[in-house]
N, C-alpha and C positions, 0 to 999 in steps of 0.2 A: 309515321306516315311513309308508305312506299311511293315510288315514282308512279306506279299504276294508279294508286288511290288519288294522288295529287292530280294526275291527268284527268281522271274521271270527274273529280269535283270541279276542276277548273273548266272543263268542257261544258258541264251543266250550267255553271255560272255564266259562261259566254253565250250559251244557247238562250238562257233567260234574258240576257242583255240584248239579244237580237243579232248577234254577229253571224255572218254567213257561213263561216267555216270554224265552228267552235273547237272541234277536236284538233284540227291542224294548228290553229293559233295556240292552243294549250301546249301542244308539242313544241312548237317554236319557242314559246316563252319559257317552258321548263328546261329546254336544252340550253337556252341563254343563262338561266338562273343557276343551273347545275354545272355549267362549263362543259357539257357533253355536246357532241354533234347529235343530230336527230337519230342516225343509225345506232350510235352508242347508247342513246337514251332508250330506244326501243328494245335493245338487247339486255337492259338492266331493270326491267319494269318491277321486279320484286325487291330491288335494293331500297334500303331505308334512306330517307333524306336527312341530311344534317339540319339541325335547328336553324342555323343561319340561312341555309338555302331555302327552307320553308318560309321564313319571314320575308326574304327577298322576293321569292316567287309570289306570295300572296299579296304583297304590296303592289307588285306589277300587275297581277290579275285584276285587282280592284281598279287600278288606273285604266287598264285596257277596257274593262267592262263599262267604265264611264266615258269611253270614246277616245281616250288618248291613243295616238297612233302606235301600232305595234312596232313600226320601224324606229320610232324615237325611243322606245323602251329598249330594244335590242341594239340600237345604234348602227344598224346596217340595212341595206337594201340592194338587191340584185338588179342590174340593168345591163343589157347587151352582153349577158354572161359574165359580167364583172361585178365584184362586190364593192359597194360604195359606203363609206361612213356617212351617216346623216344625223342631224340634231335639229332642234327647233329653229336654228338660224337659216335653214335651207328648206326648200320644197323637197318632198319625197319623190324621187324619180319614178315615173310611171311608164307602163308599157306603151301607151300612146305616143310618148316622146321618142320611142325607138323608130317611129316612122320617119322622123327628121334625120336621124343618124343613118338609117338604111338608105334613104333617098340620096344622101350625099355619097355614101360608099358605092352605090350603084353607078354613079356618074364619074367616079374617079378610079384611077388604077392603083392597086395596092402598093406598087413600087414607085409611084410618082412622087416627085418632090414639090409639094404644095405648101402654100402659106395660107393658113386658115385662122379666122377669128370667131370667137363666140362671145356674145355680150349678154350680161345678166346671167353669168355662168352658174350661180348657186353652188351646188355640190360639185360641179364640174362634170356632171354625167355626160353631157353631149360632147364637150371638147376632149375629155379624157378617153371616151369610147373611140372617137375618131383618131386620137393619137395612138391608141392601142392597135387599131386595125390599119393605120397608115404610118408604118414605122419610119418612112423616109421624109416625112413632112414636119413642119414647124408650126407652132400654134401660139396665139395670144388669147387671153380670156380676161374679161372685165366684169366687175360687179361693184355697185355703189356701196355694198355692205362689207365692212371689214370682217365681220364675223363669218359671213358666207365665204369670203375668200380664204379665211383660215381653214375652213372645212375642205374647200377645193384643193388647197395646197397639201393638206394632209392626205387626201385621196391620191393626188399626183405622186406623192412620195411613196405611198403604200403600193401603188401600181407600177412603180419604177419608171414614171414618165416625166418626172420633174425637170429633167434637163432639156426637154423639148417643148415646154409650155411656160410662157411668161404670163404671170398674173398681175393685173394692174387695177387698182381701185379707181373707180370713176363711173360716170353716168353713161350707160350704153356704149356707143362707139366714140364718144368725144375724146377719150385718152389716146386713141389710135390715129388721130388726124395726121395726114402726111404719109401714112403707110399704104401699101397696096396688097390686096389679098385675092386669092383664087376663089375662096368661098368664105361667106359670112353666115353664121348660124345664130339663132336665138330662140329661146322659149320665154317670151316676155309675159308680163301680167296681161290677161285678157278677159277676166271676169268683170262684167258690168257692176259698178259700185252697189247698185240697188239689189243685186243678187247675192252679195257676199254673205249676208246673214241667213240666206236660205241654203247655203252649201251644207253637205253632210257634216255631222258633228265632228268627226275626226279631222276634216279639212280645216275646221275653225282653229285648230291648234297650229296650223302652218303659218309662216310669216305673211301677214296681210299685205305688206309691201310687194311681195312677189305674186300676189293674186289680183290686186285691184287695178283694173284696166281703165278706170275712169267712168264717166257717165254711160258710155256706150260700149265699153270694153276695148276701144280701139286707140286709146291715147298713145300707147307704146309704139304702135305701128306708124302713127303720124310722125313720130320722132326718128324711129330707126330707118324707115325707108329713105328719107332724104339724106340721113347721115351715112348710110351704107354706099350710096351711089358713087361718090368720089373715091371711095376706098377700094372698090372692086376693079380688078383688071378687066380689060375688054374681053368678053367671053366668060368672065367669072360669074358666079351666081350666088344668090341669097336663098337660104332655106329657113323659113320661119314657122314655128308651131303656131297654130291658130285655134280658136274655139270651134266647136262642132258645127256652128251655123254662121261662121264669119267668112267663109271662102269668097263670096262675091264682094263683100264690103272691103276686104283687105286687097283683093285683086284690083278693085277700082282705085283704092288709095295708091297702089303701086303704079297703075297706069297713069294716074294724074300727075305723077312726078315727071313723066316723059323720059325717064332714065332707064327703063327696063323693057325687055322684050321676052317673048316666049313665056308668058305668065301661065302657070299651071297650079291647080289646086289638087292635092293628093288626099285620098281618103284613108282613114284608119281601118283597123280590123273590123269595125262595126259598120263601115260604109259612110262614116260621117267626115265632114271637112276636118283636116288635121294639119296640113302643111302647105304653105305657099312657096313655090319655086319661082324665082325671077332672075333672068339673065341680064347682064349689063350689055 
């Protein structure tokens, strides 16, 4: 079987399975299986595949056709123009979360010396993106999951950022008590429990603990907002990812603490609620 034949057959399988971009996903998966980059792959379409590569590829094709996330198969995902290692211990970084990172970067100076904390860090996508684009700043990142922290540490090492990020296992901001920060970020669980089983099939493979926001999806905010207030310097701010329809509810929770001012809800690229900003 040639690379071209493998691509065509996989693309048909993915189209039958209802995937949105069958040819693109076939190319990404075959590049991973063969060890080629996509440009190298497309330049070698008449090349014969080794038997071991064919087996590896088709096993992955069947898993993907069954809904298993492409990113978990290849072990990587791009975020903020950086490549992150991912596995089933962490959520797959998504473009919507870039709204949080961009909001922080727009409010800080590249050369500034800031202290920044990220809670529930998962793969480290938020904190490591900020560390990459704010080279003079220092960072803390927490997660209750040891497996998630292992992935985040691996990403920090790969990206050359390990010396400026301290990873601590613990529940949200509890391990950082007594410290002070210019910025605190988080992408906490915000899916209402009753909606979890209605999520797309591939999302069902992601860690439930990182998705389940409790009965109304707001449990994490009820904990993070009061935890963050004493940790923020005066004039510092909180940047939280929120669900597409949670802007007003999370704004009210922040206002009820009496600890924040200048509350603002930012929209994502589709015009939906995506980030709460709250200043101390």
